[in-house]
C-alpha positions as CSV (number, residue, x, y, z in Angstrom):
1,X,-21.5,-26.7,-61.7
2,X,-23.9,-24.8,-63.9
3,X,-24.8,-22.1,-61.4
4,X,-21.7,-21.8,-59.2
5,X,-19.0,-22.3,-61.9
6,X,-20.6,-22.4,-65.3
7,X,-22.3,-19.0,-65.1
8,X,-19.3,-17.0,-63.9
9,X,-17.0,-18.8,-66.4
10,X,-19.2,-17.8,-69.3
11,X,-19.6,-14.3,-68.0
12,X,-15.8,-13.7,-67.4
13,X,-14.3,-15.6,-70.4
14,X,-17.2,-15.5,-72.9
15,X,-16.2,-18.8,-74.7
16,X,-17.3,-19.2,-78.3
17,X,-18.8,-22.4,-79.4
18,X,-19.3,-24.1,-82.8
19,X,-21.3,-27.3,-83.4
20,X,-23.4,-27.2,-80.3
21,X,-26.2,-28.9,-82.2
22,X,-24.0,-32.0,-82.6
23,X,-24.5,-32.9,-78.9
24,X,-27.8,-34.9,-78.5
25,X,-30.4,-33.5,-76.2
26,X,-30.7,-36.9,-74.5
27,X,-29.2,-40.4,-74.5
28,X,-25.7,-41.6,-74.0
29,X,-22.7,-40.1,-75.9
30,X,-19.0,-39.8,-75.5
31,X,-17.3,-36.4,-75.8
32,X,-13.7,-37.1,-76.9
33,X,-11.6,-33.9,-76.5
34,X,-8.0,-32.7,-76.9
35,X,-6.5,-31.7,-73.6
36,X,-4.7,-28.4,-73.3
37,X,-5.4,-27.2,-69.8
38,X,-6.8,-28.1,-66.4
39,X,-9.7,-25.8,-67.2
40,X,-10.9,-27.9,-70.1
41,X,-13.1,-30.0,-67.8
42,X,-14.9,-26.8,-66.8
43,X,-15.3,-24.9,-70.0
44,X,-16.8,-27.7,-71.9
45,X,-19.5,-28.6,-69.4
46,X,-20.2,-24.9,-68.9
47,X,-21.4,-24.4,-72.4
48,X,-23.6,-27.5,-72.5
49,X,-27.1,-27.8,-71.1
50,X,-26.5,-31.4,-70.1
51,X,-24.2,-32.8,-67.4
52,X,-20.8,-34.2,-68.5
53,X,-19.0,-36.6,-66.3
54,X,-15.2,-36.8,-66.6
55,X,-12.7,-39.0,-64.8
56,X,-10.1,-37.5,-62.5
57,X,-7.1,-38.9,-60.7
58,X,-7.9,-40.4,-57.3
59,X,-5.5,-38.0,-55.5
60,X,-8.0,-35.2,-55.9
61,X,-10.4,-37.2,-53.6
62,X,-8.0,-38.6,-51.0
63,X,-5.8,-35.7,-50.0
64,X,-5.9,-35.3,-46.2
65,X,-6.7,-32.1,-44.3
66,X,-9.3,-29.3,-44.8
67,X,-7.9,-28.4,-48.2
68,X,-8.2,-32.1,-49.3
69,X,-11.8,-32.4,-48.1
70,X,-12.7,-29.2,-49.9
71,X,-11.0,-30.3,-53.1
72,X,-12.8,-33.7,-52.9
73,X,-16.1,-32.0,-52.4
74,X,-15.5,-29.7,-55.3
75,X,-14.7,-32.5,-57.8
76,X,-17.6,-34.6,-56.6
77,X,-19.8,-31.6,-57.0
78,X,-18.8,-31.0,-60.6
79,X,-19.4,-34.7,-61.5
80,X,-15.8,-36.0,-61.6
81,X,-15.2,-39.7,-61.0
82,X,-12.1,-40.8,-59.1
83,X,-9.7,-43.2,-60.9
84,X,-6.8,-44.9,-59.2
85,X,-3.7,-44.4,-61.4
86,X,-1.3,-46.4,-59.3
87,X,-1.0,-48.9,-62.1
88,X,-1.3,-48.2,-65.8
89,X,-3.5,-51.2,-66.5
90,X,-5.5,-50.7,-63.3
91,X,-6.2,-47.1,-64.2
92,X,-7.3,-48.0,-67.7
93,X,-9.7,-50.7,-66.5
94,X,-11.1,-48.3,-63.9
95,X,-11.7,-45.6,-66.5
96,X,-13.4,-48.1,-68.8
97,X,-15.8,-49.3,-66.0
98,X,-16.5,-45.7,-65.0
99,X,-17.3,-44.7,-68.6
100,X,-19.6,-47.7,-69.2
101,X,-21.5,-46.9,-66.0
102,X,-22.1,-43.3,-67.0
103,X,-23.2,-44.2,-70.5
104,X,-25.6,-46.9,-69.2
105,X,-27.3,-44.2,-67.2
106,X,-27.9,-42.4,-70.5
107,X,-25.5,-39.6,-69.7
108,X,-22.6,-37.8,-71.4
109,X,-19.1,-39.2,-70.7
110,X,-16.1,-36.9,-71.3
111,X,-12.7,-38.4,-72.0
112,X,-9.3,-37.2,-73.1
113,X,-7.9,-39.8,-75.5
114,X,-4.3,-38.4,-75.2
115,X,-4.4,-39.5,-71.5
116,X,-2.8,-36.3,-70.2
117,X,-2.5,-32.6,-71.0
118,X,-0.4,-31.7,-74.0
119,X,3.0,-30.5,-72.9
120,X,3.4,-28.1,-75.7
121,X,0.0,-27.4,-77.3
122,X,0.4,-30.0,-80.0
123,X,-2.0,-33.0,-80.5
124,X,-0.5,-36.3,-79.4
125,X,-1.4,-39.9,-80.3
126,X,-4.5,-41.2,-78.6
127,X,-4.3,-44.1,-76.3
128,X,-6.4,-47.0,-77.7
129,X,-7.6,-48.5,-74.4
130,X,-10.2,-46.3,-72.8
131,X,-12.1,-44.4,-75.5
132,X,-12.3,-47.2,-78.1
133,X,-13.3,-49.9,-75.6
134,X,-16.0,-47.8,-74.0
135,X,-17.4,-46.9,-77.4
136,X,-17.5,-50.4,-78.6
137,X,-18.8,-51.9,-75.3
138,X,-21.7,-49.4,-75.2
139,X,-22.4,-48.6,-78.8
140,X,-22.5,-44.9,-77.8
141,X,-21.6,-42.4,-80.5
142,X,-18.3,-40.6,-80.1
143,X,-18.4,-36.8,-80.5
144,X,-15.0,-35.2,-81.3
145,X,-14.3,-31.9,-79.4
146,X,-11.5,-29.4,-79.9
147,X,-10.6,-27.0,-77.1
148,X,-9.1,-23.8,-78.5
149,X,-6.6,-21.6,-76.6
150,X,-7.3,-22.9,-73.2
151,X,-3.6,-23.6,-72.6
152,X,-3.1,-19.8,-73.0
153,X,-5.6,-19.1,-70.3
154,X,-4.2,-21.5,-67.7
155,X,-0.8,-23.1,-68.7
156,X,0.3,-26.0,-66.5
157,X,1.6,-24.8,-63.2
158,X,-0.3,-21.4,-63.3
159,X,-2.9,-20.9,-60.7
160,X,-4.4,-17.5,-61.7
161,X,-6.0,-17.7,-65.2
162,X,-5.6,-15.1,-67.9
163,X,-8.8,-13.4,-69.1
164,X,-9.2,-14.2,-72.8
165,X,-11.8,-16.0,-74.9
166,X,-11.3,-19.7,-75.4
167,X,-13.1,-21.6,-78.2
168,X,-14.9,-25.0,-78.4
169,X,-15.5,-26.8,-81.7
170,X,-17.8,-29.8,-81.5
171,X,-17.8,-32.2,-84.5
172,X,-20.4,-34.6,-85.8
173,X,-21.0,-37.8,-83.9
174,X,-18.9,-40.8,-85.1
175,X,-20.6,-44.2,-85.3
176,X,-18.5,-47.3,-84.7
177,X,-21.3,-49.9,-84.6
178,X,-19.6,-51.7,-87.5
179,X,-17.0,-52.8,-84.9
180,X,-19.5,-54.1,-82.4
181,X,-18.2,-57.1,-80.4
182,X,-14.5,-56.4,-81.4
183,X,-13.6,-54.4,-78.4
184,X,-10.6,-56.7,-77.6
185,X,-9.1,-56.5,-81.1
186,X,-6.1,-54.2,-80.7
187,X,-6.1,-53.3,-84.4
188,X,-9.7,-52.3,-84.2
189,X,-9.1,-50.3,-81.0
190,X,-6.2,-48.5,-82.8
191,X,-8.3,-47.8,-85.9
192,X,-11.2,-46.3,-83.8
193,X,-8.8,-44.2,-81.7
194,X,-6.9,-42.9,-84.8
195,X,-10.2,-42.0,-86.5
196,X,-11.3,-39.9,-83.5
197,X,-7.9,-38.2,-83.2
198,X,-8.0,-37.3,-86.9
199,X,-11.4,-35.6,-86.4
200,X,-10.1,-33.7,-83.4
201,X,-7.0,-32.6,-85.4
202,X,-9.2,-31.2,-88.1
203,X,-11.4,-29.3,-85.6
204,X,-8.5,-28.0,-83.5
205,X,-5.9,-27.2,-86.3
206,X,-3.2,-28.5,-84.0
207,X,0.0,-30.1,-85.2
208,X,-0.2,-33.8,-84.8
209,X,2.6,-35.8,-83.1
210,X,2.6,-39.5,-83.6
211,X,3.8,-40.4,-80.1
212,X,2.1,-40.5,-76.7
213,X,2.1,-37.2,-74.7
214,X,3.3,-39.2,-71.6
215,X,6.4,-40.2,-73.5
216,X,7.0,-36.7,-74.6
217,X,6.7,-35.5,-71.0
218,X,9.3,-38.1,-69.9
219,X,11.6,-36.9,-72.6
220,X,11.2,-33.3,-71.6
221,X,11.7,-34.2,-67.9
222,X,14.8,-36.2,-68.7
223,X,16.1,-33.4,-71.0
224,X,15.5,-30.8,-68.2
225,X,17.3,-33.1,-65.7
226,X,20.3,-33.6,-68.0
227,X,20.5,-29.8,-68.7
228,X,20.4,-29.2,-64.9
229,X,23.1,-31.7,-64.3
230,X,25.2,-30.3,-67.1
231,X,24.8,-26.8,-65.7
232,X,25.8,-28.1,-62.3
233,X,28.9,-29.9,-63.7
234,X,29.9,-26.7,-65.7
235,X,29.6,-24.6,-62.5
236,X,31.8,-27.1,-60.6
237,X,34.4,-27.2,-63.4
238,X,34.4,-23.4,-63.5
239,X,34.9,-23.3,-59.7
240,X,37.8,-25.8,-59.9
241,X,39.4,-23.8,-62.7
242,X,39.1,-20.5,-60.7
243,X,40.5,-22.2,-57.7
244,X,43.5,-23.6,-59.6
245,X,44.1,-20.2,-61.2
246,X,44.0,-18.5,-57.8
247,X,46.5,-21.0,-56.4
248,X,48.8,-20.6,-59.4
249,X,48.6,-16.8,-59.0
250,X,49.4,-17.0,-55.3
251,X,52.3,-19.4,-55.9
252,X,53.7,-17.0,-58.5
253,X,53.4,-14.1,-56.1
254,X,55.1,-16.0,-53.3
255,X,58.0,-17.2,-55.5
256,X,60.2,-14.0,-55.5
257,X,60.0,-13.9,-51.7
258,X,61.2,-17.5,-51.4
259,X,64.1,-16.8,-53.7
260,X,65.3,-13.8,-51.7
261,X,65.0,-15.8,-48.5
262,X,67.1,-18.6,-50.0
263,X,69.8,-16.2,-51.2
264,X,70.1,-14.6,-47.7
265,X,70.4,-18.0,-46.1
266,X,73.1,-19.2,-48.5
267,X,76.6,-19.1,-46.8
């Protein structure tokens, strides 16, 4: 990662970094970041001296064929851990177990509290399960991180990135030891998550939306589907109207001919 990807990334994009001193030189810590682009998981580790382990969807590791094997090898090589997302609860438990294992080894664990990439560049409500439970179960400090402008470099669906400078702001570590042993209290989990999201918001300057990004994505998908269906219905209605108009015009043009025929045949 550092040699094959990190070096070229830094050379090509020249990311700027603030707060690098807030990442400990050793020992476990959680890097909790906003999520704007697929490239976030590469820019952040590239500017750090230490290895950062993120979780990734299991599909990246199980796709068949040559391309699938190459993709799996790549994600394993950069320290990504596969998580099965077939069930929401199962995915959350798998993420928690993976995070705890990484931190118990004294390493850095990277996580996106929003649970998915922002659909529009705004900061969405953090999910209280993974981040808070891992932090309280391990006692590891949580370091808020803000990725800046990475969505402009590689928006969702774009393969070729745009050459421009992204930014990374790293905040001071947050200590949640006061909640030790309360990792199953949903109110505590929400309080921890909200505190982290507030710090990320201050670092990133993003507009905050008090709803989950997954819910917003569903709304956008449903709206796009409804718009497509409405457009389809409008085209069908226009086609019917044009057909009716053509039939009326043809009938009007045939009417004089029928009247003349009827007069000639009248004794």
